BATOR-799640 format. One record per residue: residue in one letter; residue number from 1; x, y, z of N, C-alpha, C in turn. Coordinates in nm, 3 decimals. Example, Ala and Ser with C-alpha at 12.3 -4.5 7.8 and 13.67 -1.06 7.14 Angstrom:
BEGIN
a, 1, 1.319, -0.569, 0.780, 1.230, -0.450, 0.780, 1.320, -0.330, 0.780
s, 2, 1.285, -0.225, 0.708, 1.367, -0.106, 0.714, 1.290, 0.003, 0.787
END
This chain:
BEGIN
m, 1, 0.906, 0.760, 0.852, 0.975, 0.850, 0.757, 1.116, 0.879, 0.806
s, 2, 1.215, 0.873, 0.712, 1.352, 0.901, 0.752, 1.369, 1.047, 0.786
r, 3, 1.464, 1.077, 0.877, 1.490, 1.214, 0.917, 1.620, 1.261, 0.853
r, 4, 1.609, 1.345, 0.755, 1.728, 1.398, 0.690, 1.773, 1.522, 0.760
h, 5, 1.901, 1.555, 0.743, 1.957, 1.674, 0.808, 1.885, 1.798, 0.759
h, 6, 1.867, 1.896, 0.848, 1.782, 2.011, 0.817, 1.835, 2.105, 0.712
d, 7, 1.961, 2.089, 0.668, 2.012, 2.185, 0.571, 1.997, 2.137, 0.427
e, 8, 1.925, 2.026, 0.403, 1.901, 1.984, 0.267, 1.792, 2.069, 0.205
t, 9, 1.808, 2.100, 0.077, 1.715, 2.190, 0.011, 1.574, 2.132, 0.011
h, 10, 1.475, 2.215, 0.054, 1.334, 2.181, 0.057, 1.303, 2.064, 0.149
e, 11, 1.396, 2.022, 0.234, 1.378, 1.904, 0.318, 1.260, 1.916, 0.411
h, 12, 1.238, 2.033, 0.467, 1.133, 2.046, 0.568, 0.994, 2.048, 0.509
d, 13, 0.980, 2.082, 0.383, 0.847, 2.090, 0.324, 0.833, 2.005, 0.199
r, 14, 0.923, 1.907, 0.185, 0.913, 1.804, 0.082, 0.930, 1.853, -0.060
g, 15, 0.961, 1.979, -0.079, 0.995, 2.028, -0.211, 0.876, 2.057, -0.300
l, 16, 0.907, 2.098, -0.422, 0.805, 2.146, -0.515, 0.709, 2.036, -0.555
s, 17, 0.760, 1.914, -0.577, 0.672, 1.807, -0.623, 0.564, 1.777, -0.522
y, 18, 0.596, 1.788, -0.394, 0.496, 1.763, -0.289, 0.387, 1.871, -0.289
d, 19, 0.425, 1.994, -0.325, 0.333, 2.107, -0.315, 0.257, 2.136, -0.444
l, 20, 0.289, 2.067, -0.554, 0.227, 2.100, -0.681, 0.075, 2.094, -0.679
p, 21, 0.012, 1.993, -0.615, -0.136, 1.994, -0.614, -0.193, 2.120, -0.551
v, 22, -0.135, 2.165, -0.440, -0.182, 2.287, -0.374, -0.160, 2.408, -0.462
l, 23, -0.038, 2.417, -0.519, -0.007, 2.533, -0.603, -0.095, 2.537, -0.726
a, 24, -0.124, 2.420, -0.784, -0.208, 2.415, -0.903, -0.348, 2.466, -0.873
r, 25, -0.402, 2.426, -0.755, -0.535, 2.473, -0.719, -0.536, 2.625, -0.704
r, 26, -0.432, 2.679, -0.641, -0.428, 2.823, -0.620, -0.414, 2.898, -0.751
r, 27, -0.332, 2.845, -0.843, -0.317, 2.913, -0.971, -0.448, 2.908, -1.051
m, 28, -0.523, 2.797, -1.041, -0.651, 2.788, -1.110, -0.747, 2.893, -1.058
i, 29, -0.749, 2.914, -0.926, -0.835, 3.017, -0.868, -0.797, 3.154, -0.921
r, 30, -0.665, 3.180, -0.932, -0.620, 3.309, -0.983, -0.662, 3.329, -1.128
l, 31, -0.656, 3.222, -1.208, -0.698, 3.233, -1.347, -0.848, 3.265, -1.356
m, 32, -0.926, 3.203, -1.270, -1.069, 3.229, -1.266, -1.096, 3.373, -1.225
a, 33, -1.015, 3.421, -1.132, -1.031, 3.559, -1.087, -1.005, 3.655, -1.201
g, 34, -0.905, 3.622, -1.284, -0.873, 3.708, -1.397, -0.987, 3.715, -1.497
a, 35, -1.071, 3.613, -1.497, -1.187, 3.611, -1.586, -1.311, 3.668, -1.519
s, 36, -1.291, 3.731, -1.405, -1.399, 3.794, -1.329, -1.501, 3.695, -1.277
l, 37, -1.459, 3.568, -1.262, -1.549, 3.468, -1.208, -1.539, 3.458, -1.058
v, 38, -1.419, 3.486, -1.004, -1.398, 3.473, -0.860, -1.324, 3.595, -0.811
p, 39, -1.374, 3.668, -0.712, -1.297, 3.780, -0.654, -1.180, 3.726, -0.577
l, 40, -1.063, 3.785, -0.595, -0.943, 3.734, -0.526, -0.866, 3.848, -0.464
l, 41, -0.936, 3.929, -0.386, -0.872, 4.039, -0.315, -0.868, 4.003, -0.168
g, 42, -0.749, 4.002, -0.110, -0.734, 3.952, 0.026, -0.744, 4.059, 0.132
c, 43, -0.759, 4.013, 0.257, -0.757, 4.102, 0.371, -0.615, 4.131, 0.410
s, 44, -0.592, 4.247, 0.468, -0.458, 4.283, 0.510, -0.447, 4.281, 0.660
a, 45, -0.322, 4.275, 0.709, -0.297, 4.296, 0.851, -0.304, 4.445, 0.877
e, 46, -0.282, 4.485, 1.004, -0.300, 4.626, 1.040, -0.183, 4.710, 0.990
d, 47, -0.199, 4.769, 0.866, -0.092, 4.847, 0.805, -0.054, 4.969, 0.890
d, 48, -0.154, 5.032, 0.953, -0.130, 5.161, 1.016, -0.042, 5.151, 1.140
t, 49, -0.017, 5.029, 1.191, 0.063, 5.019, 1.312, 0.211, 5.040, 1.287
t, 50, 0.252, 5.039, 1.159, 0.394, 5.047, 1.129, 0.431, 5.166, 1.043
a, 51, 0.339, 5.256, 1.020, 0.366, 5.371, 0.933, 0.476, 5.458, 0.989
g, 52, 0.567, 5.498, 0.902, 0.670, 5.593, 0.940, 0.790, 5.532, 1.006
s, 53, 0.800, 5.403, 1.018, 0.915, 5.341, 1.084, 1.032, 5.336, 0.989
s, 54, 1.148, 5.386, 1.032, 1.265, 5.384, 0.945, 1.389, 5.336, 1.016
s, 55, 1.382, 5.309, 1.145, 1.498, 5.264, 1.221, 1.538, 5.125, 1.179
p, 56, 1.670, 5.095, 1.167, 1.712, 4.961, 1.129, 1.672, 4.856, 1.232
s, 57, 1.644, 4.897, 1.356, 1.605, 4.800, 1.457, 1.454, 4.787, 1.467
s, 58, 1.381, 4.862, 1.385, 1.235, 4.853, 1.383, 1.191, 4.849, 1.240
a, 59, 1.129, 4.737, 1.197, 1.094, 4.721, 1.058, 0.957, 4.662, 1.047
s, 60, 0.893, 4.681, 0.929, 0.759, 4.629, 0.912, 0.729, 4.603, 0.767
s, 61, 0.626, 4.521, 0.744, 0.580, 4.495, 0.610, 0.438, 4.444, 0.619
s, 62, 0.352, 4.482, 0.523, 0.215, 4.436, 0.525, 0.155, 4.444, 0.386
s, 63, 0.043, 4.376, 0.368, -0.025, 4.379, 0.240, -0.124, 4.494, 0.237
s, 64, -0.171, 4.528, 0.117, -0.263, 4.639, 0.102, -0.402, 4.600, 0.149
s, 65, -0.480, 4.701, 0.191, -0.614, 4.674, 0.239, -0.709, 4.649, 0.123
s, 66, -0.824, 4.589, 0.155, -0.919, 4.556, 0.052, -1.058, 4.547, 0.111
t, 67, -1.159, 4.577, 0.028, -1.295, 4.564, 0.073, -1.346, 4.422, 0.053
e, 68, -1.274, 4.343, -0.027, -1.310, 4.204, -0.049, -1.229, 4.117, 0.046
c, 69, -1.267, 3.990, 0.053, -1.199, 3.901, 0.147, -1.192, 3.761, 0.090
a, 70, -1.071, 3.712, 0.067, -1.051, 3.575, 0.020, -0.998, 3.490, 0.133
t, 71, -1.036, 3.365, 0.134, -0.988, 3.271, 0.234, -0.836, 3.261, 0.227
i, 72, -0.772, 3.245, 0.342, -0.627, 3.230, 0.348, -0.584, 3.115, 0.257
p, 73, -0.482, 3.130, 0.174, -0.440, 3.022, 0.084, -0.403, 2.895, 0.161
d, 74, -0.443, 2.782, 0.107, -0.404, 2.653, 0.165, -0.260, 2.623, 0.128
e, 75, -0.185, 2.573, 0.225, -0.045, 2.534, 0.203, -0.019, 2.399, 0.269
t, 76, 0.088, 2.335, 0.229, 0.128, 2.210, 0.292, 0.166, 2.233, 0.438
a, 77, 0.133, 2.136, 0.522, 0.177, 2.139, 0.661, 0.322, 2.093, 0.674
g, 78, 0.379, 2.044, 0.563, 0.515, 1.994, 0.568, 0.522, 1.858, 0.636
p, 79, 0.639, 1.799, 0.641, 0.651, 1.665, 0.700, 0.659, 1.663, 0.852
y, 80, 0.660, 1.779, 0.919, 0.681, 1.782, 1.063, 0.567, 1.852, 1.140
p, 81, 0.441, 1.819, 1.110, 0.331, 1.891, 1.173, 0.307, 1.854, 1.319
g, 82, 0.337, 1.732, 1.357, 0.312, 1.691, 1.495, 0.165, 1.682, 1.529
d, 83, 0.079, 1.668, 1.428, -0.065, 1.663, 1.451, -0.122, 1.523, 1.429
g, 84, -0.035, 1.423, 1.423, -0.078, 1.286, 1.402, -0.082, 1.244, 1.257
s, 85, -0.069, 1.337, 1.164, -0.074, 1.303, 1.023, 0.058, 1.245, 0.973
n, 86, 0.163, 1.264, 1.048, 0.294, 1.205, 1.014, 0.364, 1.162, 1.143
g, 87, 0.311, 1.057, 1.202, 0.373, 1.004, 1.323, 0.320, 1.067, 1.449
v, 88, 0.408, 1.130, 1.525, 0.377, 1.183, 1.657, 0.261, 1.282, 1.656
n, 89, 0.181, 1.282, 1.767, 0.067, 1.371, 1.779, 0.077, 1.448, 1.909
v, 90, 0.125, 1.573, 1.902, 0.141, 1.656, 2.020, 0.009, 1.717, 2.065
l, 91, -0.090, 1.720, 1.977, -0.217, 1.787, 2.006, -0.297, 1.717, 2.116
k, 92, -0.272, 1.590, 2.136, -0.346, 1.516, 2.238, -0.273, 1.513, 2.373
e, 93, -0.160, 1.584, 2.381, -0.084, 1.587, 2.505, -0.134, 1.699, 2.597
s, 94, -0.144, 1.668, 2.726, -0.184, 1.768, 2.823, -0.078, 1.877, 2.830
g, 95, -0.120, 2.001, 2.819, -0.026, 2.113, 2.823, -0.004, 2.181, 2.691
v, 96, -0.058, 2.124, 2.582, -0.037, 2.183, 2.450, -0.114, 2.313, 2.433
v, 97, -0.223, 2.331, 2.509, -0.298, 2.456, 2.503, -0.225, 2.558, 2.588
r, 98, -0.157, 2.651, 2.523, -0.070, 2.746, 2.594, -0.036, 2.861, 2.502
s, 99, 0.001, 2.974, 2.563, 0.039, 3.091, 2.484, 0.190, 3.105, 2.470
d, 100, 0.266, 3.061, 2.570, 0.412, 3.066, 2.565, 0.463, 2.932, 2.516
i, 101, 0.518, 2.930, 2.394, 0.561, 2.804, 2.334, 0.713, 2.791, 2.327
t, 102, 0.784, 2.876, 2.399, 0.930, 2.874, 2.389, 0.992, 2.750, 2.452
s, 103, 0.926, 2.691, 2.552, 0.982, 2.575, 2.622, 0.900, 2.449, 2.595
s, 104, 0.963, 2.334, 2.614, 0.892, 2.207, 2.603, 0.806, 2.186, 2.726
f, 105, 0.709, 2.095, 2.715, 0.616, 2.071, 2.824, 0.593, 1.921, 2.841
g, 106, 0.525, 1.884, 2.950, 0.490, 1.745, 2.973, 0.611, 1.658, 3.001
d, 107, 0.614, 1.540, 2.942, 0.721, 1.443, 2.965, 0.837, 1.459, 2.869
s, 108, 0.846, 1.572, 2.803, 0.955, 1.596, 2.708, 1.086, 1.622, 2.782
a, 109, 1.191, 1.648, 2.705, 1.323, 1.671, 2.765, 1.330, 1.800, 2.845
g, 110, 1.236, 1.890, 2.822, 1.230, 2.013, 2.901, 1.320, 2.125, 2.856
g, 111, 1.358, 2.124, 2.729, 1.445, 2.230, 2.679, 1.370, 2.358, 2.646
t, 112, 1.446, 2.465, 2.626, 1.391, 2.595, 2.588, 1.459, 2.643, 2.461
a, 113, 1.380, 2.689, 2.365, 1.434, 2.740, 2.239, 1.489, 2.880, 2.260
e, 114, 1.615, 2.900, 2.221, 1.680, 3.030, 2.235, 1.664, 3.110, 2.106
g, 115, 1.658, 3.243, 2.120, 1.650, 3.328, 2.002, 1.587, 3.462, 2.034
v, 116, 1.581, 3.548, 1.935, 1.520, 3.680, 1.951, 1.370, 3.661, 1.977
p, 117, 1.315, 3.722, 2.082, 1.173, 3.704, 2.115, 1.081, 3.749, 2.001
l, 118, 0.977, 3.670, 1.978, 0.877, 3.702, 1.877, 0.739, 3.668, 1.932
t, 119, 0.650, 3.766, 1.935, 0.510, 3.745, 1.971, 0.430, 3.738, 1.842
i, 120, 0.346, 3.637, 1.829, 0.269, 3.615, 1.706, 0.121, 3.626, 1.739
t, 121, 0.052, 3.720, 1.674, -0.092, 3.736, 1.693, -0.163, 3.715, 1.561
l, 122, -0.250, 3.615, 1.557, -0.332, 3.588, 1.440, -0.476, 3.625, 1.472
t, 123, -0.541, 3.693, 1.377, -0.681, 3.730, 1.392, -0.763, 3.650, 1.291
v, 124, -0.840, 3.556, 1.341, -0.919, 3.467, 1.255, -1.055, 3.531, 1.232
v, 125, -1.091, 3.549, 1.104, -1.217, 3.615, 1.069, -1.293, 3.531, 0.967
d, 126, -1.421, 3.560, 0.958, -1.508, 3.491, 0.863, -1.494, 3.554, 0.725
a, 127, -1.441, 3.478, 0.629, -1.420, 3.532, 0.494, -1.551, 3.571, 0.428
a, 128, -1.658, 3.495, 0.455, -1.787, 3.522, 0.392, -1.845, 3.656, 0.435
s, 129, -1.801, 3.706, 0.549, -1.851, 3.835, 0.598, -1.768, 3.952, 0.547
g, 130, -1.672, 3.925, 0.458, -1.583, 4.029, 0.411, -1.477, 4.064, 0.514
c, 131, -1.441, 3.968, 0.594, -1.341, 3.982, 0.702, -1.394, 4.066, 0.819
g, 132, -1.525, 4.092, 0.821, -1.579, 4.180, 0.923, -1.622, 4.111, 1.051
t, 133, -1.631, 3.977, 1.051, -1.680, 3.905, 1.168, -1.572, 3.815, 1.227
p, 134, -1.529, 3.840, 1.351, -1.428, 3.755, 1.415, -1.482, 3.614, 1.437
k, 135, -1.395, 3.516, 1.427, -1.432, 3.377, 1.453, -1.400, 3.343, 1.598
q, 136, -1.489, 3.383, 1.687, -1.471, 3.352, 1.828, -1.493, 3.203, 1.853
g, 137, -1.408, 3.145, 1.939, -1.425, 3.005, 1.974, -1.363, 2.907, 1.877
a, 138, -1.296, 2.956, 1.773, -1.217, 2.868, 1.688, -1.085, 2.839, 1.760
a, 139, -0.997, 2.763, 1.698, -0.869, 2.732, 1.761, -0.759, 2.731, 1.655
v, 140, -0.638, 2.767, 1.698, -0.523, 2.768, 1.608, -0.410, 2.685, 1.670
y, 141, -0.357, 2.593, 1.592, -0.236, 2.520, 1.629, -0.123, 2.580, 1.547
l, 142, -0.017, 2.626, 1.613, 0.094, 2.695, 1.547, 0.225, 2.627, 1.582
w, 143, 0.313, 2.616, 1.482, 0.446, 2.557, 1.506, 0.546, 2.612, 1.405
h, 144, 0.674, 2.608, 1.443, 0.780, 2.651, 1.351, 0.914, 2.596, 1.398
c, 145, 1.017, 2.616, 1.317, 1.151, 2.564, 1.350, 1.219, 2.655, 1.452
d, 146, 1.328, 2.606, 1.510, 1.402, 2.684, 1.608, 1.513, 2.766, 1.541
r, 147, 1.601, 2.824, 1.621, 1.706, 2.912, 1.569, 1.805, 2.838, 1.480
d, 148, 1.813, 2.707, 1.496, 1.904, 2.626, 1.415, 1.835, 2.563, 1.294
g, 149, 1.707, 2.592, 1.276, 1.635, 2.535, 1.163, 1.579, 2.397, 1.190
n, 150, 1.578, 2.354, 1.317, 1.527, 2.222, 1.353, 1.383, 2.229, 1.402
y, 151, 1.309, 2.122, 1.376, 1.172, 2.109, 1.425, 1.169, 2.010, 1.541
s, 152, 1.114, 2.054, 1.654, 1.100, 1.964, 1.767, 1.017, 1.842, 1.728
l, 153, 1.042, 1.731, 1.797, 0.976, 1.602, 1.777, 1.032, 1.525, 1.658
y, 154, 1.099, 1.592, 1.563, 1.143, 1.525, 1.441, 1.293, 1.537, 1.414
s, 155, 1.349, 1.656, 1.424, 1.487, 1.678, 1.380, 1.586, 1.616, 1.477
e, 156, 1.699, 1.570, 1.423, 1.803, 1.508, 1.504, 1.847, 1.601, 1.616
g, 157, 1.851, 1.549, 1.737, 1.894, 1.627, 1.852, 1.780, 1.688, 1.931
v, 158, 1.660, 1.700, 1.870, 1.546, 1.761, 1.941, 1.421, 1.673, 1.931
t, 159, 1.440, 1.543, 1.907, 1.325, 1.453, 1.897, 1.252, 1.438, 2.030
e, 160, 1.321, 1.465, 2.141, 1.257, 1.454, 2.273, 1.197, 1.586, 2.319
e, 161, 1.213, 1.691, 2.239, 1.156, 1.821, 2.273, 1.023, 1.842, 2.199
n, 162, 0.937, 1.929, 2.254, 0.814, 1.966, 2.183, 0.792, 2.117, 2.188
y, 163, 0.902, 2.191, 2.204, 0.890, 2.337, 2.206, 0.852, 2.393, 2.069
l, 164, 0.809, 2.519, 2.069, 0.767, 2.592, 1.950, 0.646, 2.527, 1.884
r, 165, 0.558, 2.474, 1.970, 0.430, 2.417, 1.927, 0.326, 2.450, 2.034
g, 166, 0.208, 2.493, 1.992, 0.104, 2.523, 2.089, -0.029, 2.550, 2.024
v, 167, -0.133, 2.545, 2.106, -0.270, 2.567, 2.062, -0.332, 2.677, 2.146
q, 168, -0.412, 2.763, 2.082, -0.487, 2.866, 2.152, -0.628, 2.874, 2.095
e, 169, -0.725, 2.908, 2.181, -0.862, 2.933, 2.138, -0.878, 3.081, 2.108
t, 170, -0.948, 3.113, 2.000, -0.966, 3.254, 1.964, -1.062, 3.323, 2.061
d, 171, -1.033, 3.450, 2.093, -1.116, 3.528, 2.185, -1.228, 3.598, 2.109
d, 172, -1.295, 3.693, 2.175, -1.409, 3.759, 2.111, -1.369, 3.848, 1.993
k, 173, -1.239, 3.873, 1.979, -1.188, 3.947, 1.863, -1.136, 3.853, 1.754
g, 174, -1.149, 3.723, 1.779, -1.098, 3.625, 1.685, -0.947, 3.606, 1.693
q, 175, -0.886, 3.652, 1.802, -0.741, 3.654, 1.811, -0.682, 3.544, 1.898
v, 176, -0.564, 3.500, 1.859, -0.479, 3.414, 1.940, -0.341, 3.477, 1.943
t, 177, -0.271, 3.461, 2.054, -0.136, 3.518, 2.067, -0.042, 3.413, 2.123
f, 178, 0.074, 3.399, 2.060, 0.177, 3.306, 2.104, 0.306, 3.382, 2.130
r, 179, 0.372, 3.351, 2.241, 0.505, 3.405, 2.269, 0.608, 3.300, 2.229
s, 180, 0.699, 3.340, 2.140, 0.791, 3.245, 2.082, 0.926, 3.310, 2.057
i, 181, 1.002, 3.252, 1.964, 1.129, 3.311, 1.920, 1.128, 3.320, 1.769
f, 182, 1.211, 3.406, 1.715, 1.219, 3.425, 1.570, 1.279, 3.300, 1.507
p, 183, 1.210, 3.238, 1.411, 1.262, 3.115, 1.351, 1.378, 3.141, 1.256
a, 184, 1.454, 3.037, 1.231, 1.566, 3.043, 1.138, 1.518, 3.046, 0.994
c, 185, 1.610, 3.074, 0.905, 1.591, 3.050, 0.762, 1.676, 2.928, 0.728
y, 186, 1.612, 2.816, 0.703, 1.691, 2.698, 0.665, 1.697, 2.686, 0.514
a, 187, 1.787, 2.602, 0.466, 1.815, 2.591, 0.323, 1.689, 2.557, 0.244
g, 188, 1.660, 2.637, 0.143, 1.553, 2.607, 0.050, 1.417, 2.665, 0.082
r, 189, 1.398, 2.726, 0.200, 1.267, 2.781, 0.236, 1.279, 2.920, 0.295
w, 190, 1.187, 3.008, 0.252, 1.177, 3.142, 0.308, 1.134, 3.131, 0.456
p, 191, 1.181, 3.218, 0.544, 1.141, 3.212, 0.685, 0.989, 3.216, 0.700
h, 192, 0.936, 3.120, 0.774, 0.791, 3.103, 0.778, 0.747, 3.039, 0.909
i, 193, 0.616, 3.043, 0.933, 0.553, 2.982, 1.049, 0.431, 2.906, 1.000
h, 194, 0.417, 2.782, 1.044, 0.303, 2.699, 1.006, 0.186, 2.719, 1.104
f, 195, 0.064, 2.705, 1.053, -0.050, 2.703, 1.144, -0.169, 2.629, 1.081
e, 196, -0.249, 2.571, 1.169, -0.374, 2.505, 1.131, -0.487, 2.570, 1.209
v, 197, -0.601, 2.588, 1.143, -0.719, 2.644, 1.208, -0.822, 2.533, 1.225
y, 198, -0.882, 2.528, 1.343, -0.985, 2.429, 1.376, -1.114, 2.503, 1.413
g, 199, -1.225, 2.433, 1.399, -1.352, 2.494, 1.433, -1.371, 2.521, 1.580
s, 200, -1.302, 2.445, 1.665, -1.314, 2.461, 1.809, -1.190, 2.408, 1.878
l, 201, -1.175, 2.441, 2.005, -1.062, 2.390, 2.083, -1.073, 2.239, 2.099
d, 202, -1.194, 2.187, 2.114, -1.212, 2.042, 2.124, -1.164, 1.972, 1.998
d, 203, -1.193, 2.030, 1.882, -1.145, 1.971, 1.756, -0.993, 1.971, 1.750
a, 204, -0.933, 2.081, 1.794, -0.787, 2.092, 1.788, -0.720, 1.989, 1.877
t, 205, -0.766, 1.976, 2.000, -0.701, 1.884, 2.094, -0.736, 1.738, 2.065
a, 206, -0.836, 1.717, 1.980, -0.865, 1.583, 1.932, -0.797, 1.556, 1.798
a, 207, -0.730, 1.659, 1.746, -0.659, 1.650, 1.617, -0.752, 1.604, 1.506
t, 208, -0.867, 1.670, 1.498, -0.965, 1.633, 1.396, -1.030, 1.758, 1.337
s, 209, -1.081, 1.744, 1.216, -1.159, 1.850, 1.151, -1.082, 1.980, 1.134
i, 210, -0.964, 1.973, 1.074, -0.890, 2.094, 1.038, -0.969, 2.168, 0.930
t, 211, -0.989, 2.298, 0.949, -1.060, 2.375, 0.847, -0.966, 2.444, 0.750
n, 212, -0.847, 2.484, 0.797, -0.752, 2.554, 0.711, -0.609, 2.523, 0.756
t, 213, -0.520, 2.507, 0.660, -0.378, 2.488, 0.687, -0.301, 2.589, 0.601
s, 214, -0.216, 2.669, 0.663, -0.145, 2.770, 0.586, -0.010, 2.801, 0.650
q, 215, 0.057, 2.902, 0.595, 0.187, 2.944, 0.646, 0.196, 3.097, 0.645
l, 216, 0.263, 3.149, 0.744, 0.289, 3.293, 0.757, 0.431, 3.320, 0.711
a, 217, 0.449, 3.422, 0.627, 0.582, 3.462, 0.581, 0.632, 3.581, 0.662
l, 218, 0.762, 3.586, 0.687, 0.823, 3.696, 0.761, 0.895, 3.790, 0.663
p, 219, 0.883, 3.921, 0.682, 0.940, 4.018, 0.587, 1.092, 4.022, 0.591
k, 220, 1.151, 4.048, 0.475, 1.297, 4.041, 0.460, 1.372, 4.141, 0.546
d, 221, 1.321, 4.265, 0.558, 1.397, 4.364, 0.634, 1.413, 4.323, 0.780
v, 222, 1.309, 4.266, 0.838, 1.318, 4.219, 0.976, 1.410, 4.098, 0.986
c, 223, 1.399, 4.006, 0.891, 1.486, 3.888, 0.891, 1.632, 3.929, 0.884
d, 224, 1.665, 4.024, 0.798, 1.803, 4.070, 0.787, 1.855, 4.123, 0.920
t, 225, 1.771, 4.198, 0.992, 1.813, 4.254, 1.121, 1.832, 4.145, 1.225
v, 226, 1.737, 4.053, 1.233, 1.745, 3.945, 1.332, 1.863, 3.853, 1.304
y, 227, 1.882, 3.818, 1.179, 1.986, 3.721, 1.144, 2.127, 3.777, 1.158
a, 228, 2.139, 3.906, 1.180, 2.270, 3.966, 1.207, 2.311, 3.949, 1.353
t, 229, 2.224, 3.891, 1.436, 2.254, 3.873, 1.578, 2.314, 3.735, 1.603
d, 230, 2.368, 3.717, 1.722, 2.432, 3.590, 1.758, 2.334, 3.474, 1.749
g, 231, 2.382, 3.363, 1.694, 2.303, 3.241, 1.688, 2.231, 3.217, 1.556
y, 232, 2.226, 3.318, 1.472, 2.152, 3.306, 1.346, 2.244, 3.312, 1.223
s, 233, 2.372, 3.289, 1.240, 2.467, 3.310, 1.131, 2.436, 3.227, 1.007
q, 234, 2.393, 3.102, 1.023, 2.365, 3.018, 0.907, 2.245, 3.071, 0.829
s, 235, 2.154, 3.138, 0.899, 2.035, 3.193, 0.832, 2.072, 3.304, 0.734
v, 236, 2.180, 3.377, 0.761, 2.223, 3.484, 0.671, 2.253, 3.427, 0.533
q, 237, 2.332, 3.320, 0.528, 2.368, 3.258, 0.402, 2.245, 3.198, 0.333
n, 238, 2.161, 3.130, 0.409, 2.043, 3.068, 0.350, 1.947, 3.171, 0.292
l, 239, 1.923, 3.281, 0.365, 1.833, 3.385, 0.317, 1.887, 3.452, 0.191
g, 240, 2.019, 3.465, 0.183, 2.080, 3.527, 0.067, 2.059, 3.451, -0.062
q, 241, 2.017, 3.326, -0.052, 1.994, 3.243, -0.170, 1.847, 3.231, -0.207
l, 242, 1.762, 3.308, -0.136, 1.618, 3.293, -0.153, 1.551, 3.428, -0.178
s, 243, 1.426, 3.422, -0.221, 1.338, 3.538, -0.225, 1.196, 3.486, -0.213
l, 244, 1.103, 3.574, -0.177, 0.963, 3.533, -0.172, 0.913, 3.490, -0.310
e, 245, 0.971, 3.549, -0.412, 0.928, 3.518, -0.549, 0.978, 3.383, -0.597
t, 246, 1.082, 3.329, -0.534, 1.134, 3.199, -0.576, 1.103, 3.088, -0.476
d, 247, 1.052, 3.123, -0.359, 1.018, 3.021, -0.261, 0.909, 2.930, -0.316
n, 248, 0.920, 2.798, -0.291, 0.826, 2.705, -0.353, 0.686, 2.710, -0.293
i, 249, 0.667, 2.783, -0.185, 0.533, 2.802, -0.128, 0.477, 2.938, -0.162
f, 250, 0.555, 3.043, -0.144, 0.504, 3.179, -0.158, 0.521, 3.239, -0.297
s, 251, 0.583, 3.166, -0.390, 0.614, 3.224, -0.521, 0.491, 3.259, -0.602
d, 252, 0.377, 3.193, -0.577, 0.257, 3.221, -0.655, 0.167, 3.324, -0.588
g, 253, 0.221, 3.395, -0.488, 0.145, 3.499, -0.421, 0.158, 3.489, -0.270
h, 254, 0.192, 3.602, -0.206, 0.214, 3.600, -0.062, 0.148, 3.718, 0.009
d, 255, 0.068, 3.796, -0.062, 0.009, 3.916, -0.003, -0.071, 3.885, 0.123
q, 256, -0.148, 3.778, 0.122, -0.231, 3.744, 0.236, -0.153, 3.679, 0.350
q, 257, -0.029, 3.639, 0.321, 0.047, 3.562, 0.420, 0.167, 3.635, 0.477
l, 258, 0.197, 3.753, 0.423, 0.310, 3.829, 0.471, 0.270, 3.908, 0.595
a, 259, 0.330, 3.874, 0.707, 0.292, 3.934, 0.835, 0.341, 4.078, 0.845
t, 260, 0.269, 4.156, 0.925, 0.317, 4.286, 0.967, 0.402, 4.263, 1.091
v, 261, 0.525, 4.311, 1.090, 0.617, 4.288, 1.202, 0.673, 4.420, 1.251
t, 262, 0.664, 4.444, 1.381, 0.718, 4.564, 1.444, 0.803, 4.524, 1.563
g, 263, 0.890, 4.617, 1.605, 0.971, 4.592, 1.724, 1.118, 4.610, 1.699
s, 264, 1.200, 4.546, 1.783, 1.344, 4.557, 1.772, 1.407, 4.431, 1.832
v, 265, 1.534, 4.411, 1.802, 1.608, 4.299, 1.860, 1.612, 4.310, 2.012
e, 266, 1.632, 4.431, 2.062, 1.645, 4.452, 2.205, 1.515, 4.425, 2.280
k, 267, 1.403, 4.468, 2.225, 1.274, 4.455, 2.293, 1.190, 4.338, 2.243
g, 268, 1.233, 4.276, 2.135, 1.155, 4.169, 2.076, 1.063, 4.222, 1.968
y, 269, 1.010, 4.131, 1.887, 0.924, 4.167, 1.776, 0.782, 4.113, 1.795
t, 270, 0.689, 4.177, 1.724, 0.550, 4.131, 1.720, 0.508, 4.113, 1.575
a, 271, 0.460, 3.996, 1.542, 0.410, 3.968, 1.406, 0.259, 3.952, 1.412
t, 272, 0.187, 4.018, 1.321, 0.041, 4.009, 1.317, -0.004, 3.974, 1.177
l, 273, -0.112, 3.897, 1.171, -0.167, 3.855, 1.043, -0.316, 3.828, 1.059
t, 274, -0.396, 3.874, 0.961, -0.537, 3.841, 0.957, -0.555, 3.713, 0.877
v, 275, -0.634, 3.621, 0.931, -0.652, 3.489, 0.871, -0.800, 3.467, 0.838
p, 276, -0.841, 3.496, 0.716, -0.981, 3.471, 0.678, -1.004, 3.322, 0.653
v, 277, -1.111, 3.268, 0.711, -1.141, 3.126, 0.693, -1.286, 3.108, 0.651
END
């Protein structure tokens, strides 16, 4: 596959035509829900952790709570997953199981992604239990672009790097945590983080039996604050041309995918999301 420059519209996720089958399935589910055939009320992240925050350096956003639980919406992995489905397979490399994904590992060029620190915690739960049962022993592969909007292994200039990619096994709370940096907003896409859920760590490192593929959205107020700092200037312009309602992935609903984010530029941010599978 040819590597186009990262500032082309929808370049990283192949655009609307690539995503139409996924979007069509999700809209059909919503239509069924409207006919009372399928419950479509999602689980929320921890709303109470951000109540009362009003400082410009501390911002948060989350979805409303619910007694029902729908599986996390399926989304495209995009053209740069690094899971063997489009060329390179980082999942089979020694060292990919790690919590700190800011630097490259193994035989890569050894670079480190610069940017505002971001800790990402996903809580994987059993949707059939109403989000009440953690999925201990599952695994999550997470990846995203760097401060310049480039994806390691694929984008020009960072094909020898594999930073901002890693795998973690869920603990007894169903949680995985990654230490990373705040991703850019590149042309045509709302700021987001990709992830795949596997039934086990063995499945993840064998790059087989993906159970769920989705994306996490970052809230606008936090993005505005981060993108005002050094190194993110291009993201300001790109974000100004987008909204969650017009993004080709999140436009048909983002309540289940919008992370709760707390923190500050000075101390770093923490993003949390519940992932029903």
